[in-house]
C-alpha positions in Angstrom: 10.8 -54.9 -21.8 13.9 -53.1 -20.9 14.5 -53.7 -25.0 11.1 -53.1 -26.3 11.0 -49.7 -24.5 14.7 -49.1 -25.6 13.7 -49.6 -29.3 11.0 -47.5 -28.9 12.9 -44.6 -27.9 14.7 -44.5 -30.9 13.7 -42.1 -33.3 14.5 -44.5 -36.3 11.7 -47.0 -35.2 8.1 -46.5 -36.1 6.8 -49.4 -34.4 7.6 -51.9 -31.5 5.6 -55.2 -30.2 6.8 -57.6 -27.6 5.6 -60.7 -29.2 5.0 -64.7 -28.7 6.4 -67.4 -31.2 9.6 -67.1 -33.0 11.0 -63.8 -31.6 10.6 -61.7 -28.1 10.3 -58.4 -29.7 9.3 -57.0 -33.3 10.3 -53.2 -34.3 10.2 -51.6 -37.8 12.0 -49.1 -39.3 12.0 -47.6 -42.7 15.3 -47.7 -44.9 16.3 -46.2 -48.3 18.6 -49.5 -48.9 20.3 -52.4 -47.6 23.9 -50.3 -46.6 21.4 -48.3 -44.2 19.8 -50.9 -42.9 23.2 -52.6 -42.0 24.7 -49.9 -40.7 21.1 -49.1 -38.3 21.5 -52.5 -37.1 25.3 -52.6 -36.3 25.6 -49.0 -35.0 22.7 -48.6 -32.9 20.5 -51.9 -32.3 22.9 -54.2 -31.5 24.6 -51.8 -28.7 21.3 -51.8 -27.2 22.0 -54.3 -24.0 19.6 -57.0 -23.7 19.6 -57.9 -27.8 21.5 -61.3 -28.5 20.3 -61.7 -32.2 18.7 -59.7 -34.6 17.0 -61.5 -37.4 15.7 -58.7 -40.5 13.7 -58.5 -43.7 14.2 -56.1 -46.1 10.9 -55.3 -48.3 11.7 -54.5 -51.7 8.3 -53.0 -52.8 5.1 -52.1 -51.0 1.9 -53.5 -52.2 -0.5 -52.2 -49.4 0.8 -49.2 -46.8 -1.9 -47.9 -44.2 -1.0 -44.5 -43.2 -2.3 -45.3 -39.9 1.2 -47.1 -39.3 3.4 -44.5 -40.6 3.8 -41.9 -43.3 5.8 -42.7 -46.2 7.5 -39.1 -47.1 10.5 -38.7 -49.6 
């Protein structure tokens, strides 16, 4: 719970949920490219106490976007 709360406090994070299964916490953010994601993971996420490992996926094309989750802006 402390990791989920710490992630939820970050302005870059748009979604946080505790999970059952392969991971304990799922967090989503929007980035422009892989370099920005790498900087965010290593400069911010890896420094949160309680995070021992991260797995990430970088989407390359939105097929469907529900605006109730978050707005995509330029």
